[in-house]
N, C-alpha and C positions, 0 to 999 in steps of 0.2 A: 773598480777596477777592469781596462780592458781585458779582452779574450788576450790579450798574446802577452798580456804582464801573468800568463798566473802559470807559474810551470810547476811538477808534480804534480801532488795530491791534489792540489790546489784548481791545474788546470784538469785533474780529470771529475772532480768534484761540479767546478764549473760543465765544463760538458754533461754531463747527469743531470741539473738545474736546466739544464739549454731542452733535454728530451721532455722532462719533465712539463714545464710551460707550455713548448706546440702539443706532449698528446694529452695534457690537459683544455685543449679548446675545445676537444668532444670527447669526452671523462669517460664513460660509459664502457666504448668497446674496449679499452684501453689502460683499464683500472689496477692489473696487475702489473703492468709495465711501469706504473707510475710508481703503486705502492714498491715495487724494487729500484727504481732509478731512485725515489726518495733516499729510501735507507742508502742507498748507492754514496747518494751527496752525502750524505751526514754520517757513514760511513768512512771517509775519504777526509774528510776537514776535522773526523775528531785526530785521525790517521796522522794527518798535519801534522796537531801539535804535538805529537812523537815527534818528527820530523825539530820542528820551532826549538824542538829541546836540545837535539842534540838526539835524541834516538832513537832505533829504526824499530816500530808497531810491528806487538805480531799479526800471525796473518791470520785475523779470527774479521766475522764476519758479527761480531754482536758488541752493538754501538754501544751497551752497557756497558758489557765489559771493559771498553776499552776508554770508556767516560769517568768510571770507577779506578784505574788502574793511573790516568790524567789527573783526579782528583788526589786519591793516597801520595800520590809523585811531588802536590804541593802547583802543580801548573793549572789549577781550572779551584774554582771555589761557582758553585749551583745551586738555584736554587730547588727543592722537592719534583717541581713541575719536571723540571729539566731531565735528572732522572726517570723517569718518568717516560717521559718523553722516548729517549735514550732507549728505555725495555720496551713503548710500545714497536718502534720501530725497529725493533732488531729482527721482527717476526719473517719480516719482506724478507729475509736476503735470503732465503732460504725458502721456504708458503706460495712468496709468490714466482720465482723462478724455475724449480724440483719438482712444487705438490700436482698430481698429473690432472688435477680439477683445482686449486686455488679457489673460486669463489671467491676472491675477491671483490665486491664490495663497493659503492661509487663512494660513501662513507667514508670508509679504508680509505678506499685511496684518498678521501680531501687530510682524512685523520693525516694516513703517514706524510703530507705535505704541508700538514700544521708544522707535525713534529720535529720535521727535518730544520724547518723553519725557526723553531719552541731552540733547537741546537744547534742552528746559527747566527739565531741574538747573541747568547748566553759568551758563545765561543771572544762573538764582537764583545763583547762584555767584557770580559776575560782581556784583551786587545793579543788576539789570535786570528788573525785572515779566513774570513766564509764569507758564502753567501745564498743570500735566501733567493729562492724561487719565488718570484710575482707570476701571479694568478690572476686574471680583472676578472673582476666581485662576480661579470653578469656569469660566470664558466665555473661557478660554485654554485648556481642554483639549476632548481629541474628545469627551467623556462629559456626557453634561448632569447638573444636579446635583440631586441624592434629594427627592424628594417625599415630606413627610411626609404618610403617607398618614391622618395622623388632620385634616388638615383641610379 
């Protein structure tokens, strides 16, 4: 879906995904922002499920609470790992943004990306709009990509 095709919560989720994709090019100084925007993208995608079912979602940042309500309403059927991802990513709504020293490390930031993508894939499998975070593999490792000396 092109950027201009997104509206409402999906537009906002897509913008959060773009932030993560750009910050992930140099993860270490941006771990808190990556975790926060990964959580925000997941939250907005799940809130969009409510909108697609004609319901205004509650004002919560808890992805697992929203996901549970969507499951209880019969809108979603998910695997246990999706619920685990929602529980894991929910902590980044507040901790990454409002703690004095959130101390989110590289592994936690990468896990937030993976959790967001787990949720996005599940939403797509259930027929809902979603957007995955695309991060090049070499950004997920400690080593820097090799640079061609002929360039």
